[in-house]
Phi, psi and omega in degrees: 000132181235153176236134185226160169262125182257134175263123176237132177226179183301328182289304183287329176301310181294320183298311181289330175298326176297337179262007177077025182244137178266167174304311184301320179295314181295317181298318182299317182292321178294321182284327184230062183286149169281327181209139172252146183206187170244132178298128180295327185275329183242346181078008179276164171297149181209157181220144169249143175180174179258141173280171178298335181272358176093008178281134176268122183242155164249130182230118173260136187210160172255136178252111184280327173208198184293344187223005185242120186240136171243113178285125182268316178206156174207135181204160182281139178239000000 
């Protein structure tokens, strides 16, 4: 289990909302992933996991240091 500080701005906030994903859902999957990987398309860190509501998400993010995360995209798979 990991705990992070998440950076949200107008760009990533709008982008995940277009995919029907909330901040809380994306953050939960990053903190409690079923699997961690590297995004094939961007080379960024990524996580797969289920939200508390049961949605399975893919979340690609940048890890700026050991505790700061910028979510780039998140969508249901």
